[in-house]
C-alpha positions in Angstrom: 0.4 -0.1 0.1 3.0 2.5 0.6 4.3 2.1 -2.3 1.1 2.9 -4.1 1.0 6.2 -2.1 3.9 6.8 -3.0 3.8 6.0 -6.5 1.1 8.9 -6.7 2.9 11.2 -4.9 5.8 11.1 -7.4 3.8 11.0 -10.4 2.0 13.6 -9.2 5.1 16.0 -8.4 6.4 15.1 -12.0 3.3 16.5 -13.0 3.5 19.6 -10.4 7.1 20.0 -12.0 6.5 19.8 -15.9 3.6 22.4 -15.4 5.8 24.8 -13.3 9.1 24.4 -15.1 6.9 24.6 -18.5 6.2 28.0 -17.3 9.9 28.8 -17.7 10.4 26.7 -20.6 8.0 28.6 -22.3 9.2 31.8 -21.3 12.3 31.3 -22.4 11.5 30.7 -26.0 9.2 34.8 -26.0 12.8 36.1 -24.5 14.2 37.6 -27.5 14.4 40.9 -29.2 14.2 44.2 -27.5 13.3 44.2 -24.2 10.5 46.0 -22.8 8.5 45.6 -19.9 6.8 42.0 -20.6 10.5 40.8 -20.8 11.2 41.8 -17.3 7.5 40.0 -16.2 8.5 37.1 -18.3 11.2 36.6 -16.3 9.6 37.7 -12.9 7.5 34.3 -13.6 10.2 32.2 -14.8 11.8 32.8 -10.7 8.6 32.3 -9.6 7.6 28.9 -11.3 11.2 28.1 -9.5 9.7 28.3 -6.4 7.3 25.4 -7.3 9.3 23.5 -9.9 12.7 23.1 -7.5 10.8 21.7 -4.3 8.4 18.9 -6.8 11.8 17.7 -8.5 13.3 16.6 -5.3 10.0 15.3 -3.5 10.6 13.3 -7.4 13.6 12.5 -6.4 12.9 11.9 -3.2 9.6 8.8 -3.7 12.0 7.8 -7.0 14.5 6.9 -4.3 12.0 5.3 -1.8 9.8 3.4 -4.5 13.1 1.8 -5.5 13.7 0.4 -2.2 9.9 0.0 -1.2 9.4 -2.1 -4.6 12.3 -4.4 -4.1 14.0 -2.8 -7.1 17.1 -1.4 -5.8 18.8 -4.8 -7.5 18.1 -3.9 -10.7 19.8 -1.2 -12.6 17.1 1.0 -14.1 16.0 3.1 -11.6 19.2 4.2 -10.5 20.3 4.7 -14.0 17.2 6.5 -14.0 18.4 8.8 -11.5 21.9 9.2 -13.1 20.1 10.5 -15.9 18.2 12.8 -13.4 21.2 14.1 -11.9 23.2 14.1 -15.4 19.8 16.7 -17.4 19.8 18.6 -14.4 23.3 19.8 -14.2 23.1 20.2 -17.7 19.8 21.9 -17.9 21.5 24.4 -15.3 24.5 25.1 -17.2 22.4 26.2 -20.0 20.5 27.9 -17.8 22.6 29.7 -16.2 22.5 33.1 -18.4 18.5 33.0 -18.0 19.2 33.1 -13.6 22.0 36.0 -14.9 19.0 37.8 -16.8 16.5 37.5 -13.6 18.6 38.7 -12.1 19.7 41.7 -13.9 16.7 42.3 -14.5 16.1 45.4 -12.4 19.5 46.9 -13.9 19.3 48.2 -17.7 17.7 46.8 -20.9 21.4 46.7 -22.5 22.6 44.4 -19.5 19.4 42.4 -19.8 19.9 41.9 -23.5 23.4 41.2 -22.9 22.5 38.4 -21.3 19.4 36.9 -22.8 21.5 36.7 -26.2 23.7 34.5 -24.7 20.9 31.8 -24.2 20.2 28.4 -26.3 16.5 27.2 -25.1 16.2 25.1 -28.3 19.2 23.4 -27.0 17.6 23.2 -23.2 14.0 22.2 -24.7 15.7 18.8 -26.8 17.8 17.8 -24.0 14.6 18.0 -21.4 12.2 16.3 -24.0 15.4 13.1 -24.7 15.3 12.7 -21.4 11.7 12.5 -20.6 11.6 10.1 -23.3 14.7 7.8 -21.6 12.6 8.2 -18.1 9.6 7.6 -18.6 10.6 4.5 -21.1 12.7 3.0 -18.0 9.7 3.7 -15.9 7.4 1.5 -18.0 9.4 -0.6 -19.1 12.1 -1.4 -16.4 14.3 -2.7 -19.0 17.4 -4.2 -16.6 
């Protein structure tokens, strides 16, 4: 019974993370062109979305590890591979998203400073990495190949 509650919280946390993180991801594609009030608003919304998405991804990790142990999957490879992929993806996303974090910090500064920070962003790369990681993670969770 514990396993099913953990699974419920895990799936709910994944959904919460994807929804909240989607705000930042969607905003990243809209942050092109000249810096306006809308640019600053999108940066603020993106930052606020992190208040929800960051705890959600931590809950995904905690419930995933807990389910691995509670479901007697600890001796299999797939859950640990999934955790490794999640950590590598997280690290890659932090590296790629660094210009956004810097632009958020600069949002109170000049338009030129914000524009300079945003010119270094690569939302297509971040989206590609995220989608590929999600497909692999979902595949590992559904098929449990090894």
